[in-house]
C-alpha positions in Angstrom: -24.5 -20.8 -1.6 -23.1 -17.7 -0.1 -19.3 -17.2 -0.4 -17.8 -17.4 3.1 -15.4 -14.4 3.6 -13.2 -14.0 6.6 -12.3 -10.3 7.0 -9.1 -9.9 9.0 -8.5 -6.4 10.3 -6.8 -4.3 13.0 -3.3 -5.5 13.6 -0.1 -4.6 15.3 0.6 -1.5 13.2 0.7 2.3 13.4 -2.2 2.1 10.9 -4.5 0.0 13.2 -7.2 2.7 13.3 -7.1 3.1 9.5 -7.6 -0.6 9.1 -10.7 -0.6 11.3 -12.3 2.1 9.2 -11.3 0.4 5.9 -12.7 -2.9 7.1 -16.0 -1.4 8.1 -16.4 0.2 4.6 -15.6 -3.1 2.9 -17.9 -5.2 5.0 -20.7 -2.6 4.5 -20.2 -3.0 0.8 -20.5 -6.8 0.7 -23.9 -7.9 -0.4 -25.5 -10.1 2.3 -27.1 -12.1 -0.6 -23.6 -13.0 -1.9 -21.4 -13.2 1.2 -21.4 -14.6 4.7 -18.9 -12.4 6.5 -16.9 -13.6 9.5 -14.9 -10.9 11.4 -11.4 -11.6 12.6 -10.2 -8.6 14.7 -6.5 -8.4 15.7 -5.8 -6.1 18.6 -2.8 -3.7 18.7 -1.1 -6.3 20.9 -1.6 -9.0 18.3 -4.5 -10.8 20.0 -7.0 -12.4 17.7 -10.8 -12.4 18.3 -11.9 -15.1 17.6 -9.0 -17.5 17.7 -6.3 -17.1 15.0 -6.4 -18.7 11.6 -4.3 -21.8 11.8 -1.4 -22.4 9.3 -2.7 -25.8 8.4 -4.4 -26.8 5.1 -8.0 -27.9 5.7 -8.1 -26.4 9.2 -10.8 -23.9 8.2 -13.4 -25.5 6.0 -15.8 -22.7 6.9 -13.6 -20.1 5.1 -13.8 -19.8 1.3 -11.6 -16.7 1.0 -9.9 -14.2 3.2 -10.0 -10.4 2.8 -7.0 -9.1 4.8 -7.8 -5.4 5.4 -4.5 -4.8 7.2 -2.3 -1.8 6.6 1.4 -1.6 7.5 3.6 -4.0 9.5 2.4 -7.5 10.4 -0.3 -7.2 7.8 0.8 -5.7 4.5 4.5 -6.8 4.6 4.2 -10.5 3.7 3.9 -11.9 7.2 0.2 -12.3 7.2 0.3 -13.5 3.6 2.7 -16.3 4.6 0.1 -17.5 7.2 -2.6 -17.6 4.5 -0.3 -19.5 2.1 0.4 -22.1 4.8 -3.3 -22.4 5.5 -3.9 -22.8 1.8 -6.8 -20.4 1.7 -7.4 -17.9 -1.1 -6.8 -14.3 0.0 -7.3 -10.9 -1.5 -4.2 -8.9 -2.6 -0.5 -9.4 -3.2 1.4 -12.5 -2.3 4.3 -12.9 0.1 7.1 -11.5 -2.0 5.2 -8.7 -3.6 3.9 -7.6 -0.2 7.3 -7.6 1.4 9.1 -5.9 -1.5 6.4 -3.2 -1.9 6.4 -2.5 1.9 10.1 -1.9 2.0 10.8 1.4 0.3 14.4 0.6 -0.4 13.7 -2.8 -2.1 10.9 -1.2 -4.1 13.2 1.5 -5.4 15.9 -1.0 -6.3 13.4 -3.2 -8.3 11.9 -0.2 -10.0 15.3 1.2 -11.0 16.3 -2.3 -12.3 13.1 -2.1 -14.4 14.1 1.4 -15.7 11.3 3.0 -13.8 12.0 6.5 -12.3 12.3 6.8 -8.5 13.5 9.6 -6.2 17.2 9.5 -5.3 17.8 8.2 -1.8 20.3 7.0 0.8 19.6 4.4 3.5 20.9 3.8 6.9 20.1 1.6 9.9 18.8 2.5 13.4 22.2 1.6 15.0 24.2 3.7 12.4 22.3 6.9 11.8 24.7 9.3 10.1 23.7 12.9 10.3 26.6 14.1 8.2 26.0 11.6 5.4 22.3 12.4 5.3 23.0 16.1 5.1 25.7 15.8 2.5 23.6 13.6 0.2 21.1 16.1 -0.9 21.3 19.2 1.2 17.9 20.6 2.4 15.1 20.0 2.4 14.9 16.2 2.5 12.3 13.7 3.4 13.1 11.1 6.1 11.0 7.9 6.3 10.9 4.5 8.0 11.6 2.0 5.3 8.6 -0.2 6.3 5.4 1.6 7.1 2.5 3.4 5.4 0.0 6.2 5.8 3.0 8.6 6.2 3.5 7.4 9.8 7.0 8.4 11.0 7.7 10.6 8.0 9.2 14.1 8.3 10.4 16.9 6.0 13.6 18.3 7.3 14.7 21.9 6.4 17.9 22.1 8.5 20.3 20.0 10.5 18.3 20.1 13.7 15.1 19.0 12.0 17.1 16.3 10.2 18.4 14.9 13.5 14.9 14.8 14.9 13.5 13.2 11.8 16.1 10.4 11.8 15.4 9.7 15.4 11.6 9.6 14.8 11.9 7.4 11.7 14.2 5.0 13.6 11.5 4.4 16.2 9.3 2.8 13.5 11.8 0.7 11.7 15.4 -0.4 11.9 16.0 0.9 8.3 15.6 4.6 7.5 15.4 6.2 4.1 16.5 9.8 3.3 15.2 11.2 0.0 15.8 14.2 -2.1 12.8 16.5 -1.7 10.8 16.8 -4.9 9.2 20.2 -5.3 6.1 19.7 -7.4 2.8 17.9 -7.5 1.5 14.6 -6.0 -0.6 12.0 -8.0 -2.1 8.6 -7.3 -3.3 5.8 -9.5 -5.3 2.7 -8.6 -4.3 -0.6 -10.2 -6.4 -3.7 -10.4 -5.8 -7.2 -11.7 -3.6 -10.3 -11.7 -1.9 -11.3 -15.0 -3.4 -8.4 -16.9 -3.6 -5.4 -14.6 -5.4 -2.2 -15.5 -4.9 1.4 -14.2 -7.6 3.8 -13.3 -7.7 7.5 -14.1 -5.1 9.3 -12.0 -6.0 11.9 -9.4 -3.9 14.8 -8.1 -3.7 15.4 -4.3 -3.5 18.9 -2.9 -2.4 18.6 0.7 -3.6 21.1 3.2 -0.2 20.8 5.0 3.4 21.0 3.7 3.1 17.4 2.6 0.4 14.7 2.6 0.9 13.3 6.1 -1.2 11.1 8.3 -3.2 13.9 9.8 -4.0 15.2 6.3 -5.0 11.8 5.0 -7.2 10.7 7.9 -8.0 13.3 10.5 -8.2 16.9 9.1 -10.4 16.2 6.0 -8.9 19.3 4.5 -6.9 18.0 1.6 -8.3 18.5 -1.9 -8.1 16.4 -5.0 -8.6 16.7 -8.7 -10.2 13.6 -10.4 -9.3 13.3 -13.1 -5.8 14.8 -12.7 -5.3 18.0 -14.7 -2.4 16.9 -17.0 -1.9 16.6 -20.7 -3.1 13.3 -22.1 0.4 12.0 -22.9 1.5 12.6 -19.3 -1.6 10.8 -17.9 -1.0 7.9 -20.2 2.7 7.7 -19.3 1.8 7.7 -15.6 -0.7 4.9 -16.1 2.0 2.8 -18.0 4.5 3.4 -15.1 1.9 2.4 -12.5 1.3 -0.9 -14.3 5.0 -1.3 -14.9 5.7 -0.9 -11.1 2.9 -3.3 -10.3 4.3 -5.9 -12.6 7.9 -5.3 -11.5 7.2 -6.2 -7.9 4.9 -9.0 -9.2 1.8 -7.7 -7.5 -1.7 -9.2 -7.8 -5.2 -8.2 -6.9 -4.8 -4.5 -6.2 -2.4 -1.7 -5.4 -2.2 2.1 -5.4 0.9 3.7 -7.0 1.8 7.2 -5.9 3.7 9.6 -8.0 5.6 12.9 -7.7 5.9 15.4 -10.7 8.9 17.7 -10.3 7.8 21.2 -11.4 11.2 22.4 -12.6 11.8 19.5 -14.9 8.4 18.0 -15.6 9.8 14.6 -14.6 7.6 11.9 -13.1 8.8 9.7 -10.2 7.3 6.7 -8.6 7.1 7.5 -4.9 5.7 4.2 -3.5 3.3 1.3 -4.1 0.7 0.3 -1.5 -0.5 -3.3 -1.8 -3.5 -2.7 0.5 -4.5 0.9 0.2 -7.1 2.5 2.4 -10.8 1.8 1.9 -12.1 4.5 4.2 -14.9 6.9 3.2 -12.2 9.4 2.0 -9.7 6.9 0.5 -8.7 7.5 -3.1 -8.3 3.9 -4.3 -12.1 3.2 -4.6 -12.8 6.8 -5.6 -10.5 6.5 -8.6 -12.2 3.2 -9.7 -15.6 4.7 -9.2 -14.7 7.5 -11.6 -13.3 5.0 -14.0 -16.5 3.0 -14.0 -16.3 0.5 -11.2 -18.4 1.1 -8.2 -17.5 0.2 -4.6 -19.6 -3.0 -4.5 -18.4 -4.2 -7.9 -14.8 -3.4 -6.9 -15.1 -5.7 -3.8 -16.6 -8.4 -6.0 -13.7 -8.2 -8.4 -11.1 -8.3 -5.7 -12.6 -11.4 -4.2 -12.9 -13.0 -7.7 -9.2 -12.2 -8.4 -8.2 -13.9 -5.1 -10.1 -17.0 -6.1 -8.6 -16.9 -9.6 -5.0 -16.6 -8.3 -5.5 -19.5 -5.9 -7.0 -21.7 -8.6 -4.0 -21.0 -10.7 -1.7 -22.2 -7.9 -3.2 -25.6 -8.1 -1.1 -26.3 -11.2 2.0 -26.0 -9.1 3.6 -29.2 -7.7 4.9 -29.1 -4.1 6.2 -32.7 -4.0 8.3 -34.9 -6.2 
């Protein structure tokens, strides 16, 4: 019997187009001998084609597991995961809490700091109370300004002066009610793929060399000009420390299935900082998550198989939980 996989993709997000590309890569990698794939496309307006998955246990006997290839808001932030939990269908990736916490840059930083994991210093403010003076006084210039809840560097700016800071705050506030201002780290950017449930493992890290001032949306998906070193060129002890931190971050937010953890290494101090964790990283032809696992010995098709198996494993484990007296 083929496993019946519902691939949910698209979505109401600034990362809609990235989701389309990721989903096609994943579906192309699914062996037709193992899987019967059903597509569930969500438009930018939130319309489902075909009809939406219903939040009722037993309503979809034709679905064995869901692969939500959704990036950003209304897909990677716990909302869609809540729907799948209500439907009682296994799904790939992090659960409701881990998705929501990881998506919110402020909450992720707080949890990492509580777990003694290094994060970049920040201040936060809301759309209705943007404070230019406070943002400038916190770290001087340059600073990074980000929407708290979004991915793929959408809405992120690097501000070098007060005028750019004002523009950056206004831009970030268009994408989320909560805005994060961070001290700019002058240094190098690294990424690590993590895979697993109770016993997660980290891949070999890679170093990203942006073609622009920072690794923004255009550099990630449009220009095809960024370079990378895989494996990253760092001493063994630093690579091992980065892998331990990546797993530590993954476990701190109680992630499952998969995530990509991004790091910054400050040149002047040699310090490593966790920049963010992405619970549904890109799976496009140029995405680093599958590339890092391929280098570490897990090819694309096997990676998809493992992610689906992890989803079924986690769902099976939930059957030990009582939901009634």
